[in-house]
C-alpha positions as CSV (number, residue, x, y, z in Angstrom):
1,M,23.5,-15.3,-47.0
2,T,20.6,-12.9,-47.7
3,D,19.0,-10.6,-45.2
4,F,15.7,-12.8,-45.4
5,E,17.8,-16.0,-44.6
6,N,19.6,-14.0,-41.9
7,I,16.5,-13.0,-40.1
8,K,14.9,-16.5,-40.5
9,L,18.0,-18.1,-38.9
10,Q,17.9,-15.6,-35.9
11,W,14.1,-16.3,-35.5
12,L,15.0,-20.0,-35.2
13,Q,17.7,-19.6,-32.9
14,R,15.8,-17.1,-30.4
15,D,15.1,-18.3,-26.8
16,I,11.7,-19.3,-26.3
17,P,10.6,-19.1,-22.6
18,E,9.0,-22.4,-21.2
19,I,5.4,-22.1,-20.5
20,P,4.8,-23.5,-17.1
21,S,2.1,-26.4,-17.0
22,D,0.2,-24.5,-14.3
23,G,0.6,-21.0,-15.5
24,A,-3.0,-20.5,-16.1
25,A,-4.0,-21.8,-12.6
26,K,-1.3,-19.6,-10.9
27,V,-2.7,-16.4,-12.8
28,M,-6.2,-17.4,-11.7
29,D,-5.3,-18.1,-8.2
30,R,-3.5,-14.7,-7.9
31,A,-6.7,-13.0,-9.4
32,R,-8.7,-14.8,-6.8
33,R,-6.4,-13.6,-4.0
34,I,-6.6,-9.9,-5.3
35,M,-10.6,-10.1,-5.8
36,R,-10.8,-11.6,-2.1
37,K,-8.5,-8.7,-0.8
38,Q,-10.6,-6.1,-2.7
39,L,-14.0,-7.6,-1.3
40,A,-12.5,-7.7,2.3
41,T,-11.4,-4.0,1.8
42,R,-15.0,-2.9,0.5
43,T,-16.6,-5.0,3.5
44,I,-14.5,-3.3,6.1
45,L,-14.8,0.2,4.8
46,S,-18.5,-0.2,4.2
47,S,-18.8,-1.7,7.9
48,L,-16.9,1.3,9.3
49,L,-19.1,3.6,7.3
50,L,-22.2,2.1,8.8
51,V,-20.7,2.2,12.3
52,L,-19.9,5.7,11.9
53,V,-23.3,6.6,10.6
54,F,-25.0,4.6,13.6
55,F,-22.8,6.5,16.0
56,F,-23.6,9.7,14.5
57,V,-27.4,9.0,15.0
58,Y,-26.8,7.5,18.3
59,V,-24.9,10.4,20.1
60,S,-27.2,12.9,18.2
61,A,-24.3,14.5,16.7
62,Y,-26.5,16.7,14.5
63,N,-27.2,18.7,17.8
64,H,-23.6,19.8,18.2
65,T,-21.9,21.7,15.6
66,R,-18.4,20.3,16.2
67,A,-19.4,16.9,16.6
68,S,-21.5,17.0,13.6
69,L,-18.7,18.6,11.4
70,G,-16.2,16.1,12.5
71,L,-18.3,13.0,12.1
72,A,-19.7,14.3,8.7
73,L,-16.1,14.9,7.6
74,M,-15.1,11.5,8.6
75,I,-18.4,9.9,6.9
76,G,-17.9,11.9,3.8
77,C,-14.3,10.8,3.5
78,L,-15.2,7.0,4.0
79,L,-18.2,7.3,1.7
80,V,-16.1,8.6,-1.2
81,R,-13.6,5.9,-0.7
82,V,-16.3,3.1,-0.6
83,V,-18.1,4.6,-3.6
84,L,-14.6,4.6,-5.4
85,E,-14.0,1.0,-4.4
86,F,-17.3,-0.3,-5.7
87,L,-17.1,1.8,-9.0
88,F,-13.8,0.3,-9.6
89,A,-14.9,-3.2,-8.7
90,F,-17.8,-2.8,-11.2
91,R,-15.5,-1.1,-13.9
92,K,-12.9,-3.9,-13.6
93,K,-15.7,-6.5,-13.8
94,Y,-16.9,-5.3,-17.1
95,V,-13.6,-4.8,-18.9
96,L,-14.5,-6.1,-22.4
97,F,-13.0,-9.3,-22.9
98,S,-14.2,-9.5,-26.4
99,L,-11.6,-6.8,-27.5
100,D,-8.4,-7.7,-29.2
101,A,-5.3,-8.1,-27.0
102,S,-4.1,-4.5,-27.7
103,G,-7.5,-3.0,-26.8
104,F,-7.8,-5.0,-23.7
105,A,-4.2,-4.0,-22.6
106,R,-5.2,-0.4,-23.1
107,K,-8.1,-0.6,-20.9
108,L,-6.5,-2.5,-18.3
109,K,-3.6,0.0,-18.4
110,R,-6.2,2.8,-18.0
111,Y,-7.7,1.1,-15.2
112,Y,-4.4,0.6,-13.3
113,R,-3.3,4.2,-14.0
114,S,-6.6,5.4,-12.6
115,K,-6.0,3.2,-9.4
116,L,-2.7,4.7,-9.1
117,Y,-4.1,8.2,-9.1
118,I,-6.5,7.0,-6.5
119,N,-3.7,5.4,-4.4
120,Y,-1.3,8.3,-4.6
121,V,-3.6,11.3,-4.7
122,L,-7.1,10.6,-3.4
123,T,-6.1,8.0,-0.5
124,P,-3.9,10.3,1.3
125,V,-6.3,13.4,0.8
126,L,-9.1,11.3,2.2
127,F,-7.0,9.9,5.0
128,A,-6.0,13.2,5.9
129,G,-9.6,14.4,5.9
130,Y,-10.6,11.5,8.1
131,M,-7.9,12.5,10.5
132,V,-9.1,16.2,10.4
133,G,-12.6,15.1,11.3
134,F,-11.5,12.9,14.2
135,T,-9.4,15.8,15.5
136,L,-12.7,17.8,15.4
137,L,-14.1,15.3,17.7
138,L,-11.3,15.5,20.4
139,P,-12.8,18.6,22.2
140,V,-16.2,16.9,22.3
141,F,-14.6,13.6,23.8
142,K,-12.6,15.5,26.3
143,N,-15.8,17.3,27.6
144,T,-17.9,14.1,27.6
145,L,-15.4,11.4,28.6
146,S,-13.4,10.5,31.7
147,P,-9.7,12.0,31.5
148,G,-8.4,8.5,31.6
149,F,-10.6,7.4,28.7
150,Y,-10.0,10.5,26.7
151,T,-6.3,9.9,27.1
152,Y,-6.6,6.4,26.0
153,I,-8.6,7.4,22.9
154,L,-6.3,10.3,22.1
155,Y,-2.8,8.1,22.0
156,S,-4.5,4.8,20.8
157,S,-6.2,6.6,17.9
158,W,-3.0,8.3,16.5
159,M,-1.1,5.0,16.9
160,I,-3.7,3.3,14.9
161,F,-3.6,6.2,12.4
162,G,0.2,5.7,12.2
163,I,-0.2,1.9,11.7
164,L,-2.9,2.3,9.2
165,A,-0.7,5.0,7.3
166,V,2.3,2.5,7.1
167,F,-0.4,-0.4,5.9
168,I,-1.9,1.7,3.2
169,G,1.6,2.5,2.1
170,F,2.6,-1.2,1.7
171,Q,-0.6,-1.8,-0.1
172,V,0.1,0.9,-2.6
173,R,3.8,-0.4,-3.0
174,R,2.5,-3.9,-3.6
175,E,0.0,-2.7,-6.2
176,L,2.6,-0.7,-7.9
177,R,4.9,-3.8,-8.0
178,N,2.2,-5.8,-9.6
179,I,1.6,-3.1,-12.2
180,R,5.3,-3.2,-12.8
181,E,5.3,-6.9,-13.2
182,M,2.8,-6.6,-15.9
183,G,5.3,-4.3,-17.8
184,W,3.4,-1.0,-17.5
């Protein structure tokens, strides 16, 4: 038997995975779910940003240095995150589908690598900046709010920050798992 016949025989005997009949529908459903989650994230972050800007104007924080600095830091961190979310949504929307498979895969891989950078580097930095901004507001809250309400805000906010950090961690791990499933 020649090498060519040997290779041909191996080719014919290979295991060909069965293509599910609803494979495309599953992929499209998963893509829709991801897009809905990303839209929800952008909506929540944008709403929180608007609430903080309204609060900044409502309490005239620009008249108080500490409150102004704290709220500006919180608003700035959220603004950076919102802009990044919208940029990535725009960038992902316009991945060139006319490219060949390898070019498309390269662009998609670059997109997800940059998402990993945002999730592992920028998100923790922005989250920490947001918490620092909130911490700068605590003395202002202590001076202007009743002791009971200040205590409530103090403990509930740190509990919310802890829960949010765990939630963000789970989301980052889920996205990393999705990237690994794609073989990258």
